[in-house]
Backbone as CSV, one residue per row, in Angstrom:
resi,resn,N_x,N_y,N_z,CA_x,CA_y,CA_z,C_x,C_y,C_z
1,MET,-89.945,4.794,19.108,-89.710,4.073,17.934,-89.839,2.717,18.835
2,THR,-90.409,1.899,17.713,-90.198,0.130,18.938,-88.866,-0.668,18.454
3,SER,-88.465,-1.809,19.278,-87.472,-2.524,18.567,-87.410,-3.062,17.379
4,GLN,-89.183,-3.359,16.861,-89.263,-3.807,15.358,-88.811,-2.702,14.183
5,ASP,-89.631,-1.318,15.004,-89.211,-0.364,13.754,-87.721,-0.469,13.637
6,ALA,-86.851,-0.317,14.481,-85.574,-0.209,14.477,-84.524,-1.294,13.723
7,GLU,-85.550,-2.448,13.660,-84.354,-3.313,13.150,-85.104,-3.746,11.620
8,ARG,-86.235,-2.926,11.137,-86.458,-2.467,9.633,-85.382,-2.232,8.844
9,PRO,-85.330,-3.383,7.440,-84.287,-2.464,6.784,-83.902,-1.077,6.164
10,GLU,-83.285,-0.210,6.282,-83.329,1.061,6.147,-83.375,1.357,4.600
11,PRO,-83.827,2.721,4.051,-83.960,3.193,2.844,-82.726,2.844,2.629
12,ALA,-82.238,3.098,1.229,-81.111,3.388,0.353,-80.724,4.627,0.751
13,GLY,-79.148,4.594,1.384,-78.375,6.344,1.534,-78.814,6.299,3.110
14,THR,-79.458,5.229,3.663,-79.461,5.448,5.128,-78.217,5.487,6.031
15,SER,-77.906,6.075,7.267,-76.849,5.265,7.395,-76.763,3.886,8.536
16,ARG,-75.978,3.031,7.523,-75.973,1.860,8.344,-76.588,1.792,9.854
17,ARG,-75.413,2.223,10.945,-76.082,2.372,11.636,-76.775,2.785,12.740
18,SER,-77.878,3.903,12.175,-78.552,5.092,12.510,-80.186,4.465,12.939
19,LYS,-80.017,3.259,13.010,-81.633,2.646,13.162,-82.034,1.524,14.700
20,LEU,-80.544,1.475,15.030,-80.303,1.033,16.549,-80.173,1.863,17.398
21,THR,-80.733,1.724,18.588,-80.696,2.380,19.975,-79.019,1.427,20.256
22,PRO,-78.426,2.780,21.209,-76.980,2.059,21.852,-77.398,0.902,22.846
23,GLU,-78.685,1.158,23.590,-79.340,-0.111,24.343,-78.920,-0.991,23.248
24,ARG,-80.189,-1.236,22.542,-80.566,-3.029,21.541,-79.249,-3.082,21.004
25,GLU,-78.111,-1.751,20.591,-76.588,-2.552,19.822,-75.971,-2.933,20.983
26,GLN,-75.959,-2.901,22.762,-75.097,-3.546,23.649,-75.816,-4.853,23.944
27,GLU,-76.932,-4.530,23.680,-77.788,-6.224,23.959,-77.358,-7.198,23.060
28,PHE,-76.875,-6.558,21.546,-76.275,-7.532,20.457,-75.042,-7.951,21.397
29,LEU,-73.973,-7.008,21.544,-72.991,-6.954,21.617,-72.889,-7.936,23.098
30,ASP,-73.425,-8.123,23.954,-73.035,-8.451,25.051,-74.133,-10.325,24.833
31,ALA,-74.563,-10.021,24.235,-75.080,-11.573,23.734,-74.121,-12.430,22.915
32,VAL,-73.324,-11.702,21.975,-72.773,-12.396,21.697,-71.199,-13.053,22.450
33,LEU,-71.254,-12.330,23.054,-69.889,-12.619,24.558,-70.468,-13.200,24.877
34,ASP,-71.685,-13.450,25.535,-72.023,-14.588,26.389,-71.968,-16.111,25.560
35,GLN,-72.486,-15.383,24.330,-72.394,-16.859,23.489,-70.698,-17.820,23.444
36,VAL,-70.110,-16.553,23.430,-68.435,-16.987,23.261,-68.114,-17.671,24.411
37,ARG,-68.558,-17.163,25.666,-67.965,-17.610,26.901,-68.948,-19.331,26.777
38,GLU,-70.016,-19.406,26.591,-70.673,-20.794,26.984,-70.405,-21.786,25.442
39,CYS,-70.183,-21.599,24.242,-70.260,-22.016,23.445,-68.455,-22.270,22.491
40,GLY,-68.147,-21.383,23.066,-66.565,-21.261,22.304,-66.466,-20.470,20.820
41,TYR,-65.697,-19.787,20.628,-65.630,-18.991,19.359,-66.423,-19.750,18.136
42,ASP,-65.679,-20.653,17.942,-66.387,-21.986,16.352,-67.453,-21.918,16.130
43,ALA,-68.397,-22.150,17.680,-69.790,-22.439,17.666,-70.941,-21.422,17.665
44,VAL,-70.473,-20.117,17.970,-70.874,-19.328,17.750,-71.424,-18.553,16.223
45,THR,-72.629,-18.159,15.668,-72.938,-18.100,14.783,-73.476,-16.700,14.678
46,MET,-74.223,-16.003,13.458,-75.006,-14.861,13.645,-76.422,-15.174,13.540
47,GLU,-76.695,-16.336,13.217,-78.262,-16.897,13.165,-78.686,-17.052,14.588
48,GLY,-77.749,-17.751,15.454,-77.674,-18.035,16.945,-77.954,-16.790,17.725
49,ILE,-76.966,-15.622,17.131,-77.198,-14.338,18.306,-78.771,-13.917,17.894
50,ALA,-79.085,-14.038,16.535,-80.213,-13.820,16.017,-81.408,-13.980,16.831
51,VAL,-81.427,-15.391,17.183,-82.173,-15.939,17.393,-82.444,-15.753,19.118
52,THR,-81.578,-15.908,19.799,-81.427,-15.243,20.885,-81.920,-13.561,21.219
53,THR,-81.162,-12.959,20.556,-81.947,-11.377,20.911,-82.789,-10.994,19.912
54,ARG,-83.980,-12.150,19.094,-85.136,-12.021,18.828,-84.873,-10.684,17.849
55,CYS,-84.219,-11.179,16.633,-83.835,-10.310,15.419,-83.390,-10.765,14.046
56,SER,-83.435,-9.954,13.307,-83.206,-10.610,12.174,-81.573,-11.040,11.974
57,LYS,-81.429,-11.860,11.313,-80.302,-11.726,10.779,-79.419,-10.640,10.086
58,SER,-79.903,-10.068,8.680,-79.947,-8.918,8.014,-79.608,-7.515,9.201
59,THR,-80.354,-7.742,10.236,-79.901,-6.629,11.389,-78.425,-6.594,11.791
60,LEU,-78.175,-7.852,12.122,-76.509,-8.095,12.615,-75.579,-8.050,11.611
61,TYR,-76.138,-8.118,10.293,-74.879,-8.361,9.169,-75.103,-6.925,8.895
62,ARG,-76.027,-5.970,8.738,-75.737,-4.409,8.391,-75.117,-4.104,9.454
63,GLN,-75.106,-4.764,10.712,-74.472,-3.571,11.853,-73.034,-4.371,11.765
64,TRP,-72.687,-5.500,11.775,-71.170,-6.021,11.791,-71.366,-6.743,10.375
65,ARG,-70.195,-6.615,9.989,-70.602,-7.455,8.569,-70.156,-9.281,8.793
66,THR,-68.794,-8.975,9.472,-68.731,-10.547,9.969,-68.511,-11.177,11.124
67,LYS,-68.322,-12.160,11.344,-68.878,-12.538,13.257,-67.310,-11.918,13.938
68,PRO,-65.503,-12.084,13.395,-64.612,-11.470,13.801,-65.140,-10.013,14.127
69,GLN,-65.995,-9.003,13.414,-66.358,-7.538,13.208,-66.991,-7.681,14.337
70,PHE,-67.587,-8.688,14.665,-68.887,-8.769,15.479,-68.376,-8.657,17.219
71,VAL,-67.719,-9.748,16.881,-66.817,-10.412,18.376,-65.874,-9.185,18.725
72,ALA,-65.333,-8.358,17.563,-64.430,-7.346,18.292,-64.880,-6.065,18.627
73,ALA,-66.345,-5.903,17.976,-66.613,-5.120,18.538,-67.369,-4.798,19.965
74,ALA,-67.905,-5.828,20.014,-68.262,-6.921,21.483,-67.068,-6.682,22.491
75,LEU,-65.780,-6.587,22.236,-64.895,-7.247,23.646,-64.642,-5.231,23.506
76,ARG,-64.445,-4.466,22.688,-64.180,-3.134,22.436,-65.175,-2.180,23.344
77,SER,-66.638,-2.548,23.166,-67.608,-2.329,23.950,-67.613,-2.287,25.500
78,ARG,-66.841,-3.706,25.830,-66.889,-3.872,27.572,-65.083,-3.278,28.119
79,ARG,-64.640,-2.706,27.405,-63.156,-2.303,27.907,-63.088,-1.567,29.384
80,GLN,-62.534,-2.240,30.312,-62.712,-1.722,31.577,-61.544,-1.876,32.151
81,VAL,-61.047,-1.214,33.358,-59.899,-0.910,33.877,-60.247,-1.254,35.484
82,ARG,-59.698,-2.574,36.003,-60.516,-2.994,36.962,-59.280,-2.965,38.046
83,PHE,-57.885,-2.125,37.456,-56.828,-1.775,38.739,-57.267,-0.609,38.919
84,GLU,-58.005,0.763,38.212,-57.786,1.722,38.070,-58.325,2.405,39.886
85,GLY,-57.914,3.122,40.477,-57.837,3.520,41.585,-57.460,3.238,43.040
86,ILE,-56.656,2.233,42.298,-56.122,1.383,43.683,-54.842,2.251,43.574
87,ASP,-54.908,2.696,44.789,-53.433,3.335,45.590,-53.960,3.600,47.080
88,SER,-53.052,2.427,47.793,-53.430,2.921,49.098,-51.987,3.602,49.609
89,GLY,-51.186,3.613,48.923,-49.983,4.162,49.616,-48.700,3.111,49.893
90,SER,-49.480,2.134,49.597,-48.346,0.821,50.120,-48.116,-0.233,48.591
91,LEU,-47.022,-0.134,48.233,-47.123,-1.245,47.080,-47.308,-2.553,47.366
92,ALA,-46.986,-2.857,48.286,-47.715,-4.371,48.873,-48.942,-4.616,49.221
93,GLU,-49.463,-3.501,49.411,-50.914,-3.326,50.071,-52.051,-3.177,48.313
94,ASP,-51.157,-2.452,47.593,-51.622,-2.165,45.892,-51.838,-3.552,45.490
95,LEU,-50.626,-4.437,45.539,-50.800,-5.602,44.715,-51.471,-6.929,45.418
96,ARG,-51.679,-6.344,46.645,-52.492,-7.134,47.191,-54.348,-7.105,46.529
97,LEU,-54.391,-5.372,46.720,-55.867,-5.096,46.093,-55.899,-5.619,44.368
98,ALA,-54.576,-5.470,43.788,-55.071,-5.856,42.991,-55.206,-7.446,42.397
99,ALA,-54.567,-7.921,43.340,-54.620,-9.295,43.083,-56.127,-9.973,43.598
100,ARG,-56.827,-9.328,44.735,-58.323,-9.314,44.936,-59.413,-8.819,43.704
101,ALA,-58.785,-7.462,43.298,-59.422,-7.484,42.050,-59.566,-8.097,40.657
102,ALA,-58.182,-8.528,40.661,-58.295,-10.033,39.459,-59.298,-10.879,39.812
103,GLY,-59.352,-11.792,41.229,-59.800,-12.702,41.245,-61.665,-12.694,41.266
104,ASP,-62.079,-11.217,41.053,-63.606,-10.658,41.389,-63.947,-11.178,40.107
105,TRP,-62.991,-11.161,38.465,-63.284,-11.491,37.294,-62.655,-12.295,36.658
106,SER,-61.909,-13.233,37.584,-61.230,-14.094,36.789,-61.767,-15.497,36.261
107,GLY,-63.077,-15.639,36.644,-63.874,-16.953,36.109,-64.254,-16.475,34.916
108,LYS,-64.874,-15.003,34.818,-65.793,-14.359,33.481,-64.633,-14.296,32.382
109,ASP,-63.479,-13.420,32.383,-62.525,-13.389,31.263,-61.884,-14.400,31.171
110,THR,-61.303,-14.938,32.217,-60.537,-16.475,31.750,-61.846,-17.084,30.810
111,ARG,-62.465,-17.758,31.208,-63.448,-18.027,30.508,-63.439,-17.731,28.946
112,LEU,-64.031,-16.060,28.646,-63.752,-15.793,27.099,-62.452,-15.903,27.037
113,LEU,-61.094,-15.515,27.148,-60.008,-15.899,26.861,-59.416,-17.218,25.950
114,GLN,-60.216,-18.199,26.989,-59.892,-19.858,26.385,-61.268,-20.096,25.251
115,ALA,-62.342,-19.398,25.595,-63.411,-19.508,24.406,-62.998,-18.904,22.990
116,LEU,-61.780,-17.418,23.329,-61.827,-17.375,21.954,-60.720,-18.304,21.241
117,GLY,-59.926,-18.866,22.179,-58.587,-19.647,21.528,-57.690,-19.367,20.183
118,HIS,-57.838,-20.258,19.415,-57.068,-20.285,17.869,-57.337,-19.048,16.937
119,ALA,-59.096,-18.189,17.394,-59.416,-17.522,16.318,-58.310,-16.572,16.740
120,VAL,-58.088,-15.786,17.824,-57.045,-14.886,18.456,-56.264,-14.754,17.655
121,VAL,-55.571,-15.645,17.469,-54.104,-15.883,16.379,-54.393,-15.588,15.045
122,GLU,-55.326,-16.460,14.411,-55.813,-16.178,12.905,-56.307,-14.803,12.675
123,ASP,-57.011,-14.173,13.268,-57.687,-12.828,13.194,-57.036,-11.680,13.733
124,PRO,-55.833,-10.750,12.977,-55.234,-9.844,13.390,-56.264,-8.588,14.151
125,GLU,-58.035,-8.509,13.644,-58.261,-7.528,14.499,-59.153,-8.043,15.659
126,LEU,-59.697,-9.077,15.485,-60.145,-10.065,17.040,-58.895,-9.582,18.090
127,LYS,-57.160,-9.888,17.538,-56.273,-10.044,18.407,-56.074,-8.823,18.841
128,LEU,-56.185,-7.765,18.302,-56.138,-6.599,18.348,-57.056,-5.990,19.357
129,ALA,-58.309,-6.025,18.841,-59.436,-6.050,19.894,-59.283,-6.434,21.128
130,LEU,-58.761,-8.062,21.325,-58.552,-8.429,22.716,-57.812,-7.523,23.792
131,ARG,-56.559,-7.668,23.010,-55.409,-6.692,23.625,-56.003,-5.320,24.215
132,GLU,-56.602,-4.780,22.997,-57.295,-3.454,23.851,-58.492,-3.077,24.775
133,ALA,-59.076,-4.306,25.143,-60.242,-4.419,25.631,-60.025,-5.130,26.924
134,LEU,-58.760,-6.252,27.089,-58.614,-7.527,27.921,-57.360,-7.135,28.667
135,VAL,-56.559,-6.685,28.061,-54.682,-7.078,28.339,-54.267,-5.927,28.323
136,GLU,-54.077,-4.750,27.491,-53.638,-3.404,27.478,-53.837,-2.532,28.633
137,PRO,-55.298,-2.072,28.512,-55.352,-1.780,30.201,-55.012,-1.805,31.509
138,GLU,-55.532,-3.090,31.452,-54.677,-3.737,32.984,-53.295,-3.751,33.305
139,ILE,-52.672,-3.748,32.236,-50.695,-4.057,32.161,-50.447,-2.701,32.352
140,ALA,-51.407,-1.658,31.791,-50.903,0.048,32.019,-51.243,0.092,33.316
141,ALA,-52.511,-0.316,33.880,-53.162,-0.073,35.125,-51.839,-0.346,36.611
142,LEU,-51.550,-1.771,36.115,-50.269,-2.732,37.196,-49.042,-1.873,37.211
143,ARG,-48.679,-1.236,35.968,-47.343,-0.743,35.797,-47.564,0.701,36.677
144,GLY,-48.624,1.264,36.017,-49.083,2.661,37.563,-48.464,2.176,38.301
145,ILE,-49.542,1.267,39.011,-49.165,0.429,40.610,-47.514,0.726,41.100
146,LEU,-46.979,-0.340,39.911,-45.710,-0.408,40.363,-44.815,0.874,39.896
147,ARG,-44.859,1.580,39.152,-44.349,2.963,39.152,-44.668,3.613,40.108
148,ARG,-45.640,3.876,41.079,-45.746,4.918,42.260,-45.195,4.085,43.337
149,GLY,-45.289,3.094,43.092,-44.124,2.010,44.695,-42.564,2.702,44.179
150,ILE,-42.513,2.877,43.145,-40.919,3.061,42.526,-40.626,4.391,43.285
151,ASP,-41.266,5.634,42.712,-41.484,7.016,43.452,-41.812,6.909,45.051
152,ARG,-42.263,6.305,45.592,-42.116,5.762,47.044,-40.816,5.524,47.458
153,GLY,-40.314,4.875,47.018,-38.564,4.549,46.900,-38.986,3.336,47.867
154,GLU,-40.175,2.202,47.337,-40.061,1.098,48.254,-39.306,0.039,47.118
155,VAL,-39.454,0.287,45.977,-38.593,-0.664,45.068,-37.531,0.041,44.050
156,ALA,-36.732,-0.552,43.938,-35.394,0.255,42.923,-36.323,0.121,41.504
157,ALA,-35.926,1.331,40.831,-36.334,1.595,39.618,-35.988,0.366,38.365
158,ASP,-34.325,-0.267,38.974,-33.704,-1.193,38.124,-33.752,-2.237,38.711
159,HIS,-35.113,-2.778,39.563,-35.200,-4.014,40.134,-35.579,-4.730,39.184
160,PRO,-34.677,-6.189,38.897,-35.356,-7.122,38.159,-36.368,-7.595,37.788
161,ALA,-36.623,-7.746,38.874,-38.373,-8.554,38.905,-39.585,-7.904,38.468
162,LEU,-39.363,-6.425,38.373,-40.739,-5.511,38.223,-40.789,-5.920,36.788
163,GLU,-40.111,-6.414,35.399,-40.790,-6.169,34.565,-41.365,-7.805,34.179
164,PHE,-41.295,-8.427,34.875,-42.260,-9.843,35.255,-42.822,-9.984,36.225
165,VAL,-44.140,-8.534,36.766,-44.729,-8.923,37.813,-46.318,-8.867,36.540
166,PRO,-46.228,-8.032,35.578,-47.737,-8.361,34.864,-47.615,-9.675,34.349
167,VAL,-46.722,-10.207,34.182,-46.824,-12.016,33.659,-47.010,-12.683,34.578
168,GLN,-46.305,-12.498,35.731,-46.785,-13.355,36.883,-48.622,-12.896,37.547
169,MET,-48.781,-12.093,37.133,-50.297,-11.905,37.644,-50.792,-12.461,36.286
170,PHE,-50.660,-11.970,35.248,-51.884,-12.491,34.174,-51.581,-14.030,33.681
171,GLY,-50.264,-14.979,33.955,-49.901,-15.694,34.124,-50.773,-17.055,34.492
172,VAL,-50.707,-16.676,36.021,-51.486,-17.332,36.973,-52.806,-17.486,36.962
173,LEU,-53.549,-16.366,36.167,-54.777,-16.203,35.814,-55.327,-17.427,34.760
174,ARG,-54.602,-17.346,33.841,-54.108,-18.133,32.430,-54.088,-19.728,33.043
175,ILE,-53.022,-20.166,33.690,-52.475,-20.951,34.032,-53.047,-22.070,34.999
176,ARG,-54.151,-21.156,36.296,-54.732,-22.483,36.983,-55.351,-23.289,36.797
177,PRO,-56.719,-22.521,35.777,-57.613,-23.846,35.287,-56.999,-24.507,34.437
178,VAL,-55.903,-24.417,33.556,-55.249,-25.459,32.994,-54.479,-26.618,33.853
179,MET,-53.786,-26.419,35.026,-53.275,-27.042,35.975,-54.196,-27.668,37.206
180,GLU,-55.032,-27.057,37.373,-55.706,-27.549,38.618,-57.174,-27.485,38.458
181,GLY,-57.939,-27.115,37.131,-59.070,-27.277,37.097,-60.206,-25.989,37.859
182,GLU,-59.584,-25.462,38.526,-60.214,-24.370,38.814,-59.941,-22.562,38.852
183,TYR,-60.688,-21.611,39.018,-60.076,-20.563,38.775,-59.451,-19.486,39.464
184,ALA,-58.438,-19.016,39.135,-57.991,-18.267,40.161,-58.364,-17.266,40.960
185,ASP,-58.947,-17.536,41.739,-60.096,-16.435,42.914,-59.212,-15.742,43.740
186,GLY,-60.245,-14.460,44.508,-58.973,-13.558,45.088,-58.506,-13.954,46.095
187,ASP,-58.865,-15.075,46.593,-58.189,-15.640,47.896,-56.690,-16.164,47.617
188,TYR,-56.899,-16.759,46.248,-55.818,-17.995,45.959,-54.606,-16.574,45.317
189,LEU,-54.983,-15.486,44.389,-54.345,-14.849,44.267,-53.617,-13.900,44.894
190,VAL,-54.470,-13.298,46.178,-53.794,-12.601,46.992,-52.325,-13.579,47.811
191,ARG,-52.761,-15.256,47.987,-51.974,-16.158,48.170,-50.761,-15.981,47.323
192,TYR,-51.085,-15.798,46.454,-49.925,-16.082,45.324,-48.532,-14.950,45.591
193,VAL,-49.843,-13.777,45.426,-48.574,-12.175,45.534,-48.361,-12.349,46.760
194,GLU,-48.094,-12.867,47.803,-47.307,-12.630,49.390,-46.841,-13.874,49.014
195,ALA,-46.950,-14.933,48.298,-46.045,-16.113,48.269,-44.777,-15.853,47.198
196,VAL,-45.144,-15.229,46.212,-44.435,-15.087,45.180,-43.978,-13.504,44.750
197,VAL,-45.086,-12.829,44.343,-44.620,-11.535,43.611,-43.895,-10.667,44.724
198,LEU,-44.318,-10.491,46.142,-43.832,-9.694,47.008,-42.768,-10.143,47.381
199,PRO,-42.389,-11.242,47.296,-40.789,-11.651,47.630,-39.802,-11.242,46.403
200,ALA,-39.997,-11.524,45.374,-39.502,-11.047,44.065,-39.024,-9.612,44.181
201,LEU,-40.236,-9.359,44.616,-39.964,-7.313,44.766,-39.052,-7.103,46.345
202,GLY,-38.639,-7.943,47.003,-38.201,-7.653,48.177,-39.182,-6.720,49.179
203,LEU,-40.458,-7.304,49.080,-41.458,-6.128,49.708,-41.954,-7.589,51.086
204,THR,-42.577,-7.266,51.645,-42.861,-8.312,52.870,-44.685,-7.642,53.143
C-alpha cells in the first residue's frame, strides 16, 4: 500500500484509523511537535502540517479532529523516562547523572514547553498530555532515585529538602532561558546540583 493509498478517504463504515501505517502516523505527530517548537503553538495549523507532510487536510482531520487533540496525541507518542536506569549506588552521583541527562534534552523540551505557553492553561486535554509525557514520568523517576538514597541510609526520610528536589531540578531548566538567555545544559545542571541540591540534602 502506498502513502497515497493510505491517505484516501475511507468508505463509510471503515475505521477512522485503519488507513494509516504506524510509521506514517508518527511522521505526522513528529511534524506537529517540530512546528510547535519552531513557530509556537498558536502559529501551528492543520494546513501547515498537511503541507509539511505532503498529505491532505482531511487526512489529519479524520485522524485528529482538532489541533489540541493532534498536539496532545503527539506529546503522548513521545513519552520518555530519561532518568530511567540511573542507579549508581550513590544518591549524590545519581543526582549528578540525572542532571547530565536532563541537560542532554533541556533545549528541545524547554523550547516545547515555552512554545505551548498559554495553550496548556486553556486546554485541559493538552495540559494533561503534557504532564503525562514530559512531567510525571520524570518526577516519578527522580523520586525513585531519592527513595533509593533513603533506603541506603544516605538521607533521612523526613529530610525537609527532599520534597523540593524535583522543583529545584525542573525549575532551573525552565528559568535559566528566561534569566540568562541560555538553556541549562549538562555542565550547568551538574554545577547546580553540586552547589545547591546536594548541600540542601546534606550530601557532598
